[in-house]
C-alpha positions in Angstrom: 18.6 -10.9 -33.5 17.3 -7.4 -34.1 15.8 -5.1 -31.4 12.4 -3.7 -32.5 11.2 -1.8 -29.4 11.8 -0.9 -25.8 9.0 -0.4 -23.4 8.5 -0.1 -19.7 7.1 -2.2 -16.8 6.3 -0.3 -13.7 5.7 -3.2 -11.2 8.1 -4.6 -10.5 10.5 -2.1 -12.3 11.8 -3.4 -15.5 12.3 -2.9 -19.3 10.8 -5.1 -22.0 12.8 -5.7 -25.2 10.8 -6.8 -28.3 13.2 -8.3 -30.8 13.1 -10.3 -34.0 14.8 -13.7 -34.2 14.4 -16.1 -37.1 11.6 -14.1 -38.5 9.6 -14.3 -35.2 8.9 -11.5 -32.8 10.0 -12.3 -29.2 10.2 -10.5 -25.9 12.6 -10.6 -23.0 12.8 -8.5 -19.9 15.4 -6.7 -17.9 14.5 -6.7 -14.2 15.5 -3.6 -12.2 14.3 -4.8 -8.8 16.8 -2.7 -6.9 16.1 0.5 -8.7 15.9 3.6 -6.4 15.6 7.3 -7.0 19.4 7.5 -6.1 20.5 4.9 -8.7 23.1 6.2 -11.1 21.4 5.9 -14.5 24.6 6.1 -16.6 26.2 3.4 -14.5 23.1 1.2 -14.8 22.9 1.7 -18.5 26.6 0.7 -18.9 25.9 -2.5 -16.9 22.9 -3.3 -19.0 24.8 -2.8 -22.2 27.6 -5.1 -21.0 25.1 -7.8 -20.2 22.6 -7.4 -23.1 23.9 -7.5 -26.7 20.5 -6.3 -28.0 21.2 -2.8 -26.5 23.2 -0.9 -29.0 24.5 2.7 -28.8 21.6 3.9 -30.9 19.0 3.1 -28.2 21.0 4.3 -25.2 19.2 7.6 -24.8 15.8 5.9 -25.1 16.9 3.4 -22.4 18.0 6.2 -20.1 14.7 8.0 -20.6 12.8 4.8 -19.7 14.9 4.3 -16.6 14.4 7.9 -15.5 10.6 7.4 -15.9 10.8 4.3 -13.7 12.7 6.3 -11.1 10.0 8.9 -11.1 7.4 6.2 -10.5 9.5 4.7 -7.7 9.9 8.0 -6.0 6.3 9.0 -6.0 4.9 9.5 -2.5 2.0 7.3 -1.5 -0.3 9.2 0.8 -3.6 7.9 -0.7 -6.7 7.4 1.5 -9.2 4.8 0.4 -13.0 5.6 0.4 -15.9 3.3 -0.2 -16.8 3.5 -3.9 -19.4 0.8 -4.2 -20.9 -2.0 -2.2 -22.2 -4.8 -4.4 -24.7 -7.5 -3.3 -22.7 -9.9 -5.4 -24.3 -13.3 -4.8 -27.2 -14.9 -3.0 -24.9 -17.1 -1.0 -21.5 -16.3 0.6 -18.5 -15.4 -1.6 -15.4 -17.6 -1.7 -12.8 -15.5 -3.5 -12.3 -12.2 -5.5 -9.7 -11.3 -8.0 -8.8 -8.3 -10.3 -7.7 -8.5 -13.9 -4.3 -6.8 -14.4 -5.6 -3.3 -15.3 -8.2 -3.4 -12.5 -10.9 -2.6 -15.0 -12.9 -5.7 -14.0 -12.9 -8.2 -11.3 -14.4 -11.6 -10.6 -16.2 -13.2 -7.6 -16.8 -16.8 -6.8 -19.6 -18.1 -4.6 -21.3 -20.9 -2.8 -24.2 -20.2 -5.2 -22.2 -22.2 -7.8 -21.5 -19.2 -10.0 -18.7 -16.9 -10.9 -19.5 -13.3 -11.8 -17.5 -10.8 -13.8 -17.9 -7.1 -12.8 -17.0 -3.8 -14.3 -15.0 -2.0 -11.6 -15.9 1.6 -12.6 -19.6 1.2 -12.8 -20.2 -1.8 -10.5 -22.2 -3.4 -13.4 -22.4 -7.2 -13.6 -20.9 -8.1 -17.0 -21.4 -11.8 -17.0 -22.6 -14.7 -14.8 -20.6 -17.8 -15.4 -23.0 -20.7 -14.8 -22.5 -24.4 -15.2 -20.8 -25.7 -12.1 -22.8 -28.1 -9.9 -21.3 -27.1 -6.6 -19.4 -24.3 -4.9 -17.1 -22.2 -7.1 -14.1 -21.9 -4.9 -10.9 -21.1 -6.9 -11.0 -18.3 -9.5 -8.4 -16.5 -11.6 -7.9 -14.2 -14.6 -5.1 -15.1 -17.1 -3.2 -12.0 -16.2 -1.6 -10.0 -17.8 -3.9 -10.7 -20.7 -7.2 -10.8 -18.8 -9.3 -12.3 -21.6 -9.9 -15.6 -19.9 -11.2 -16.8 -16.5 -10.6 -20.2 -14.8 -13.0 -21.5 -12.1 -12.4 -24.5 -9.9 -15.3 -26.1 -8.1 -16.3 -28.5 -5.4 -17.9 -30.4 -8.3 -14.4 -31.7 -9.1 -14.1 -29.8 -12.4 -12.4 -26.7 -13.6 -13.9 -24.5 -16.3 -12.2 -22.1 -18.8 -14.3 -19.1 -19.8 -14.1 -16.1 -22.1 -13.9 -13.0 -20.0 -15.2 -11.0 -22.9 -18.3 -13.0 -23.7 -18.9 -15.3 -20.7 -18.7 -18.4 -23.0 -17.4 -21.6 -21.5 -14.5 -22.9 -23.7 -13.7 -26.1 -21.8 -14.6 -28.1 -18.8 -11.5 -29.9 -17.4 -12.5 -33.3 -15.9 -10.2 -35.7 -14.1 -10.0 -34.8 -10.5 -11.8 -37.1 -8.0 -12.3 -34.5 -5.3 -12.9 -30.8 -4.8 -10.7 -28.3 -6.6 -9.5 -25.7 -4.2 -6.7 -23.9 -5.9 -5.7 -23.0 -9.5 -3.4 -20.7 -11.5 -2.6 -19.8 -15.1 1.1 -19.9 -16.1 2.4 -16.4 -17.0 2.2 -17.3 -20.7 -1.5 -18.2 -20.4 -0.9 -21.5 -22.1 -1.6 -23.7 -19.1 -3.9 -23.9 -16.1 -2.7 -25.7 -13.0 -5.3 -27.2 -10.6 -4.9 -28.5 -7.1 -7.4 -30.8 -5.5 -8.4 -32.5 -2.3 -7.7 -35.8 -4.2 -3.9 -35.1 -3.5 -3.2 -34.4 -7.2 -2.2 -31.3 -9.2 -3.0 -31.3 -12.9 -1.8 -29.2 -15.8 -4.3 -28.4 -18.6 -3.7 -27.0 -22.1 -5.6 -23.7 -22.6 -5.7 -24.0 -26.4 -7.0 -27.6 -26.7 -8.6 -28.2 -23.3 -6.6 -31.4 -22.8 -4.9 -32.6 -19.7 -1.1 -32.3 -20.2 0.1 -34.0 -17.0 -0.9 -35.2 -13.6 1.5 -34.3 -10.8 1.9 -35.9 -7.4 1.0 -39.4 -8.6 1.0 -41.7 -5.5 -1.5 -44.4 -6.1 0.3 -46.8 -3.7 -0.6 -44.8 -0.6 -3.7 -46.4 1.0 -6.8 -44.3 1.8 -6.2 -44.7 5.5 -3.2 -42.4 5.2 -5.2 -39.7 3.4 -7.5 -37.2 5.1 -10.6 -36.3 3.2 -12.1 -32.8 3.8 -15.8 -32.5 3.4 -17.0 -29.3 1.6 -18.8 -28.2 4.7 -15.5 -27.9 6.5 -13.9 -25.6 3.8 -14.6 -22.0 4.9 -13.9 -18.9 2.8 -10.3 -19.6 3.7 -9.5 -23.3 3.4 -9.5 -24.0 7.1 -7.1 -26.8 7.4 -7.2 -26.6 11.2 -10.5 -28.4 11.1 -9.0 -31.4 9.4 -6.4 -33.6 11.2 -3.4 -34.8 9.2 -3.4 -38.6 9.8 -0.4 -39.7 7.8 2.4 -41.1 9.9 6.2 -40.6 9.7 6.5 -44.1 8.4 5.5 -43.0 4.9 8.6 -40.8 4.5 10.0 -42.9 1.6 6.7 -43.0 -0.2 6.4 -39.2 0.1 9.0 -39.0 -2.5 6.4 -40.2 -5.1 4.3 -37.1 -4.5 1.8 -35.6 -2.1 -0.3 -38.1 -0.2 -2.7 -35.5 1.3 -4.8 -32.7 -0.1 -3.2 -29.9 -2.2 -4.5 -26.6 -1.1 -2.1 -24.1 -2.6 0.0 -23.8 -5.8 2.0 -21.2 -7.6 3.9 -20.9 -10.9 7.2 -19.0 -11.0 7.6 -15.9 -13.2 9.1 -17.8 -16.2 6.5 -20.5 -16.0 8.9 -23.5 -16.0 8.4 -24.4 -12.4 5.3 -25.0 -10.2 5.2 -25.4 -6.5 2.4 -27.2 -4.6 1.6 -27.1 -0.9 -0.2 -29.9 0.9 -1.8 -31.1 4.1 1.0 -33.6 4.3 3.3 -30.9 5.7 5.4 -30.6 2.5 5.7 -28.5 -0.6 6.9 -30.0 -3.9 8.6 -28.2 -6.7 7.8 -29.5 -10.2 9.3 -29.2 -13.7 6.3 -28.0 -15.8 7.6 -29.2 -19.1 8.1 -32.8 -17.9 5.8 -33.1 -14.9 8.7 -34.5 -12.9 9.5 -33.6 -9.3 12.5 -31.3 -8.8 12.6 -31.0 -5.0 10.5 -32.0 -2.0 10.5 -29.2 0.6 10.3 -30.9 4.0 10.6 -29.4 7.5 7.2 -28.0 8.5 5.4 -29.8 11.3 1.9 -28.8 10.3 -0.3 -28.5 7.2 0.9 -26.0 4.5 -1.5 -23.2 4.0 0.2 -21.2 1.2 3.1 -21.3 -1.2 4.6 -18.6 -3.4 7.6 -17.8 -5.6 9.4 -14.4 -5.5 9.7 -12.5 -8.7 13.1 -13.5 -9.8 12.3 -17.2 -9.2 15.1 -17.7 -6.7 13.0 -18.1 -3.5 9.9 -20.0 -2.4 8.0 -19.1 0.8 5.7 -21.5 2.6 3.2 -20.8 5.4 2.1 -23.5 7.8 -0.3 -24.3 10.6 2.9 -25.0 12.7 2.9 -21.2 13.3 5.9 -20.6 11.0 6.9 -19.7 7.5 9.9 -21.1 5.7 12.0 -19.6 2.9 13.6 -22.1 0.5 16.1 -21.8 -2.3 14.3 -22.7 -5.5 17.4 -24.1 -7.2 18.7 -26.4 -4.5 15.5 -26.9 -2.4 17.3 -26.2 0.9 15.6 -24.3 3.7 17.3 -20.9 4.1 15.3 -19.6 7.0 12.4 -20.2 9.3 10.3 -17.1 10.0 9.2 -17.2 13.7 7.1 -15.0 15.9 3.5 -15.9 15.4 1.8 -17.8 18.3 -1.0 -19.3 16.2 -1.3 -20.8 12.7 0.0 -18.8 9.7 -2.8 -18.7 7.2 -1.3 -16.7 4.3 2.0 -15.4 3.1 3.3 -13.3 0.1 6.3 -11.6 -1.4 6.1 -8.0 -2.5 6.5 -7.4 -6.2 10.3 -7.0 -6.1 10.7 -10.1 -3.8 12.5 -8.1 -1.2 9.8 -8.3 1.5 7.6 -11.0 2.9 4.3 -10.5 4.7 2.5 -13.1 6.8 -1.1 -13.4 8.1 -1.9 -15.4 11.2 -4.8 -16.7 13.3 -3.2 -14.8 16.2 -4.7 -11.6 14.8 -1.4 -10.1 13.6 0.6 -9.7 10.4 4.3 -9.5 10.2 6.7 -8.0 7.6 10.1 -9.7 7.1 13.1 -8.9 5.0 13.6 -11.6 2.3 17.3 -10.9 2.4 18.1 -11.0 6.2 14.9 -12.9 7.2 14.5 -10.5 10.1 11.1 -9.3 11.3 10.8 -5.6 10.4 7.3 -4.9 11.7 4.6 -6.6 13.6 1.2 -5.3 12.4 -1.2 -5.3 15.4 -4.7 -4.0 15.6 -7.1 -6.6 14.2 -9.5 -8.2 16.8 -9.5 -11.6 15.2 -7.6 -13.9 12.9 -6.2 -12.5 9.6 -6.9 -14.8 6.7 -5.4 -12.8 3.8 -2.5 -10.4 3.3 -1.0 -8.7 0.2 1.3 -5.8 -0.8 0.3 -3.0 -3.1 2.3 -3.0 -6.4 4.5 -0.2 -5.2 5.5 -2.2 -2.1 4.7 0.7 0.3 1.5 -0.7 1.7 0.2 -4.0 3.2 -3.4 -4.9 3.1 -4.9 -7.4 5.6 -8.4 -9.0 5.8 -9.8 -10.3 9.0 -12.7 -12.1 10.7 -13.2 -8.9 12.7 -15.2 -7.7 9.6 -12.5 -5.1 8.7 -9.6 -4.7 6.3 -6.6 -2.6 7.2 -4.0 -0.7 5.2 -0.5 -0.6 6.8 2.6 1.4 6.1 5.5 -0.9 5.1 8.1 1.6 6.3 6.7 2.2 9.8 4.4 -0.7 10.6 1.6 1.8 11.4 -2.0 1.2 10.5 -3.0 4.0 8.2 -6.6 3.1 7.6 -9.3 0.7 8.7 -11.8 -0.2 6.0 -15.2 -0.8 7.8 -18.7 -1.6 6.6 -18.9 -5.3 6.1 -21.3 -7.2 8.4 -19.4 -10.4 8.5 -15.8 -11.6 8.2 -13.6 -10.5 5.3 -11.8 -13.5 3.7 -10.3 -11.9 0.6 -8.8 -8.6 -0.5 -6.7 -7.3 -3.3 -5.1 -4.3 -4.9 -5.3 -3.5 -8.6 -2.2 -3.1 -10.6 -1.9 0.6 -10.0 -2.5 0.2 -6.3 -5.3 2.8 -6.3 -8.2 0.5 -5.9 -9.0 -2.2 -3.3 -11.6 -4.9 -3.4 -12.8 -6.8 -0.3 -14.9 -9.9 -0.2 -17.0 -11.0 2.8 -19.1 -13.7 4.1 -21.9 -11.1 4.2 -22.4 -12.0 0.5 -21.0 -8.6 -0.6 -17.9 -7.2 -2.1 -16.8 -3.6 -1.7 -14.8 -1.5 -4.0 -12.5 1.2 -2.4 -10.9 4.0 -4.3 
């Protein structure tokens, strides 16, 4: 093996190593998730050299320079105020979701008007309208970090793969028998995972358009033990509270075959070798991507799962549930490490910050909470919204939390104090989706008023 190049990753902090092996160029990363301005650079470089044989004495000074550059980025003060940059009448019917590409140069919107649109962030210009679905376009995603493809999942039971540059449809993935409500690219952008109300998750090959595997096979479960959600009941946030879970405890042994109720959330880990799915059946399942086999069934929630996510280093999984709690699980062993308590209504969303050290929750009780992912203690309760919060996310720096609410506002909160720093007002209906771009200097909000707003 021969090192070719070192380069930097700001969020989360890390160093990429491009190296040659067997005539092929490959890349690996060194995560520096605990890097602070006070970190001793010489000591850190010594630790890296001891663990990574690619780092020779000839590149030590370059490595030190990159780490110092990362420290400067980490130490930057974040006192930004956001102002409305553009309000876009994006669709003729309500939006369903919004998402940035990695650089934040463009974003996508999905809608009940059966289309997805690609927008230029700086100009607000509509770049492409992705047409072809026969029902609501609900789940949307860029293949970040590349950003050259878009996947759309629809209530028409199909997923489509598009060119982000030309708007051309590469493939239509057919196979689900009910609405597709969640999807994700793996980090390598070689697979798309789709989750459906038909209780199944599927993996699709980006290059060929072929189905690679079906997860959660459970054909032995009778239809009477499966709740079917009609599209009219799916709001901008999949509102599982409107749908009773009717499976009984008697099916516990059959549960081991896979989910037997709708899958509404899924997430790849950072390395792309594991996928976690969350279901109305109160469980999450961890899958081996290469084989399609089940690794662990995460049981313990007493209500429908609303969201699942991995932390950056792939060691933890967090699940949110309508039982008013979140749970943190060990990805390796599948055991529940902690139950995050405090909300007095359903938890609708949950996320890790980029380094995986913090967890933020969003609840129908109108509050968000920030927890330590190490001690599982609640650090801050974010109070101020006048209605349920359907979406929560951290900025890449981990210094801010962004929440979206049915009270028609989004709020920016300080992670270190729990104080609301800013209220983003202007939408005339509930905000169901919000996101930071990669630099954390732009916010997008999507509302049921058919508009999205760009904030700088």
